[in-house]
N, C-alpha and C positions, 0 to 999 in steps of 0.2 A: 365434560372434561375427561380426557383419556391420559393416563400417565403409563409410562412403559419402562421395564428393566429387561435388559438382555443379558444372556449368559449361555455358555456352551452347555449342550446336553451332557455333557461328561459325567417280722417276724415275730409274739407268742412264741417264745422259745421253748421247745419241747426236748426234753432229755429223758433219756430211757435209762432207768436205774435197775440194777439187779439186786434185789434184797431177798435174802432167804429167811422166810419166817420159820421160827422154831417155836414149839410149845415149850413152856418152862413152868417150873412149879415153885419157884423162889422169887422174891422181889430183887435179889441180886442179879439173877440171869435175865430178868426182864430189864433191868437197868442196862446191863451189858449188851443186850440186844438192841436196845434203843440207840445206845452210843453208837454201836457199830453201824446200825442202819443209816444214821444221819451224818456220820463222818466218813464213811468209806463208799459214798456213791460213785458209781462208775461213770466217768465222762468220757466222750470221744477225745482223741489226741487232737492238738491243735494243728491247724494248717501251718505250713511253713511260711515264716515271715518275709514278706516281700521288701526289698531293698529300697531305702530312701523314700518311703511314701507316707504321706500324712493320713490321719483318719478321714473317713469319708464325710463329706460335707452334705448333710440330708436336708431336703426341703421339709417345710412345716407339714405335720399331719393334716389331712383333710378333716379330722374330727375336731381340730382346733378353731374352725371357721365355718360358717354357713357354706352350703354348696353353691358355687357360682353357677351351676348347670341350670337352676331355677329361673334364671332371667335370660337364658338362651331362647330364641325364637327361630322359626324356620319360614322362609319366605321363598318362593319359586324353587324349592328344593335345596336352598342354601342355608347353612346355619349362620345366624346373624348374632353378633355380640354388640353389646351396647358401645364399647370404645376399646382402646388399646389395653387399658387396664384390665378390662373384663376378660379379654381373651388370654391375658397372661396369668390371671387367676384360674381360668378353666384349665390351661396348660399345666400350671402347678398342681392343681387338684387331681387331674387326671394322672399326671407322673407319681403322684403320692399314692394314689390308689392301686396303681400297676406295681409300685415297690413294695407296699404291704402285702399285696396278694402274693407275689413271688418269694418275699422274704419268709412268709408263713410256711409256704411249701418247703422251701430250701431248709429250714431249722428242723423239720421233721425227719429229714433223711441226711443230716450232716455227717453222720458215721459212716455212710456208705462211700465207696471209691467212685470215680467217674463212671465205669462202665455200669456198675450197679444203680448208680443214681440215675444214669440216661434210661436203663432198662425199667426202673420203677416209675419214672415219669411216663414212659410208654405205656406200661401195664395199666397205670391209673388214668391214661389219656388226659394228663395235666396239659392244660393249655395257658401258657404264660401271658396270652394276649386277651385272657378273659375279661379283665376290667375294660379294655378298648372296645371289646365286642358288645359288653353289656352297654356302654355308652351309646354306641351306633344303634343298637336295638331299641333302647329307650326313647330315640328321636325318630325312629324309622329312617334312618340315615344311611344312605350308601356312600361309604367313605372311600377316599384315595387310598387309604391304609389297606383296606380289603382288597382294593383292585391291584395294587402293587405286590401285596402278599401273595397273590394267586400267581402274578407274574414271576415272582422270586422262585416259588416252588416248582414252577414249570422250567425255570432256568436251572435250578438245582437238579432236575431230573435228567441229567446228562452224564456222561462218562467224562467230560471235562469241562471246565468252567471258562467261558469266555468274557473277559471283562469288558468287551465292546458291546456285549449284549446284556450285561447286568442292568436290570430294570431300574436300580436305584441311581444309576448314572444319568437317566434320562429325565429326572425331574429336579426343580430347584427345592421342591418341598421334601428334603431329605432327613426329615425328623418324624419319627414313627407317631409321636403324640400329635404333632401339627397335622399329619396326614390324616389322623383319626377325626380331626376338626373339619377339614376340608373335604368336599364332596367328591364323587368320582368323576366329575367334570373338571376338577382342580379349580373349585370356586369356594370362596369364603366371603362373608361380609362383616365388616367392622364399622360401625357407626352407619354412614350413608354411603360408604365406598364398598364396592364390590371388587375383589381382586381375583382375576382369573390367569391361569397358565395355559398357553397354547403353543403347539409347535409352530415354527416360524423359519421361513427361507428368506434371507436377504435378497436373493435374486434366484432365477431359474439355475439349477445345478449347483448352488452353493451348499456348503455343509449345514445339515439340519441343526437347529438351535431350539431353544425354547424362549418364550417371553412371559413375563409377568406383567399384566396390565391392571390398570385401576380405572373404574368407571363409576358414574354415580349410581347409587342404588335405586334410584327413581326412574332411571333410563331403561325400561324393560324392553323397548324395542331394539335398542342398541344390544343389550344383553342376547336377545334372540338371535340377531344378526351375527353376532360373534359366535354363539353356539352353532349356527348353522354351517360354519366354515370348518372343514377338516383341519385347516391350517391356514395361517396369515403369512403374507409375503412383504417385502419391502415396499410393495405398491400400495399396501393398506396404510402405510404411515409415510407417504412421501407426496410431493417434494417436501424436504425439510428445510426450515430457515434457521436463522440463529437463535430465534426464540423457541424453537421446538414445536412450531406450529405447522401442521401439515395441511394438505389441500381441503381436507374434510373439515377442518377447524379444531381438530382434536390435538390436545396438547401431548407432548411426548418428551421423553428425555434421553433421545438418542443424539449424540454429538455428531454433527455430520462429518464424514470421512474417518470416524473412529472405528476400530475394529470391534466386532461383538465379542462377548466373553468377559465383559465388565459390567458391573453396576454403574450406571451413569448419573442418576440424579434422584431427587425427591422434590415433590411440590413443596413450596413453602406457603405462599398465599396462592398467586396465581401463576408466577413464573417458576422456573426450574433452576435448582442450584445443583450443579454437577457435583457428584461424588468423586469422579475422576479428575485429578488435577495434573497436569503435564506441564511443568514450567521449570526452566533452569535445569533441565535434566533430571527432575525429580518426578516420580510417578507414584500415585497412591491409588489404592483400590479398597472397595468395600464388599466384593462379592467373589469368593474364591472357595474351592473345594478341592482337597488332594485325598486320593485313596489309592491303595495298593493291596496286593494279597502276598502272603508270605508262607512257604511250607514249614511245617513242624511235625515231628513224629512220623508215624507210618501212615501214609494217605490221609493226612490232615493238613488244612491250611487255615490261616487267620487272616481277616481283612481288617485294615486300619483306615479310619477316615477322620479327617479334620476339616472343618468347614467354618466359613465366616459368611453370614447370611444377613444384609441389612434389608429385611422385608419391610414393606411400607409400614406395617404395624407394630413390629418388634425387631430390633436388632438381636442377633443370635449367634453365639459361637458354640461350637460342639465338637466332641471327640467321641469316637464310637469304635469298639472292638467286636468283631464278630468271629465265631468258631465254626468251622464246617469239617466234615469227615465223609470220605468215601465208603458207602455201605457195601455190605456183602454182595448185592446185586450189581455192583459197579457204578451206581449213580451216587450222586453227592446229596448230602443232607446236613441239617444243623446238628452241632454236638455242644451239650452242656458241659462246661468245665470252668476252672477258675480264671476269671477275666478281670482286667482292670482298664479303666480310661482316665486319664486326668487331663486338666488344661492349666497353663500359667502363662505369664508373659505380659504384654502391653499392647495397646491399641491407641489410636490417635483420634482426635476429634475430627469434625466434618472439613475443617480446613487444613487437615493433615499436619497441624502443627504442635498441639499439645498433647504430650503422652499420658495415659492414664494405665496404671497397673491393674492388670486383671486379677480379681480375688480367686486364688487357686481353688480348683474344686476337683475331687477324686471320688471314684466309685470303684468298689470291688466287690464282685458276686459271682456266684456259680451259675452262670446263664449260658445260653447260646449266643446272646449278644448283650452289650452294655453299652450305656451312653450316658454322658454327662453333658449338660448344657449350661451355659451362661447367658443371661440376657442383659441388654444394655441397661435397662432400668434398675438392675440390681445395684449398679454403681453409677447412676445418673448419667449415663452417656446416651445421647440422641443416635448418634451415629458411630460406627466402629470401623476404623480404617487402618490398613497396614501399608508400609512403605516397600517399594521395590528395592531400595538400597539396604533394607533390613529384612532379609527373606525369612528370617525366623523369630519375628515379633511375637507370634502366637506359637507356643510350644506345647504339644501333647505327648503323652506317654501312654504306651499300650503293653499289656502283659497278657499273655496267653499260655497257661500251663507251663511255666518255665521259660517261654520265649518272651523276650522283651524288645520293644522298638520304640525309638524316639522319632517322633513325627512333628507335624505341624502344618500350619497354614502358610505356604510359600509360594513364590512365583516360579 
């Protein structure tokens, strides 16, 4: 059985104390010395308080539970997870390791301004993605994260940034943690299902898109067939009937006559239940991403991203803020500064009828990028849907070094 999704390519706090030690000859002077030492420690001035923001909602420390990495296996060059809960545990563990690593570095240099902080990071060759790379190395795993990171660096190595060629706009795996688990062929296995992303053309000359398909993990011949194709076309999934059965007997979730760019369905048992419901003028959708860039300061930009992704294995909402700066050589690069990303709002169930309030999440760090994720299993939602008539059901807030932007997942 084959299933298909279609969408457009579109801290250890360390403080530094200054204590002057003086030799004394009387116990009174010793007392005074100790008093002054422990009551007059110098601490850096606090960062300016941001407006109307809650404290960060952190995920659990990986030290609090056994590593889920031990039960990950590798088959045909694909990382295999036991089930949906397993991949979610791995994502949470990886994210927590990433946050701990970066928090530890940030806390050592909290007294530095942005210019000195970036210079120090460069001097020490600090790699914010080290935990992700360590994971990849431990499995001998060539990841989609590494592949896209190489493409991003090449994209930044230009005098201007073209949003049409931003590598992050060309994949549905727009989460750095998930991309660490997915291989460089855009494949991942959960249970007995392999999920693959491939370039897709509905018909000759049509706009390029990408598809996320699901096949049986035991069907190695079909896996090799799909791998051998540079891209797929409408002919690979046609003709389509109302049941979503194509000429090859593969089940799909394309709705005949509907436009690509939406997530259409998910397999229940054998049949396909549409995610997209269009009736009585009401439209609902479960797959959308909105991104844009805005200038700030001198030769600086920040990107805001809000996304709703109902992957086969986990529904996921995300907000991301990224900071860029044009370097002295005229090319662009990442810039570490104070960033915030937060999510709030509501989503609907798979029938697009019952609303569920999203538990607000916010993260504030000094990074070149910051991301906050909310998964459906956090509040017992199987699917997360938004309505066309409520364009800002999912609200996101982004802050970059004094600049604020209200954003969201919208049509």
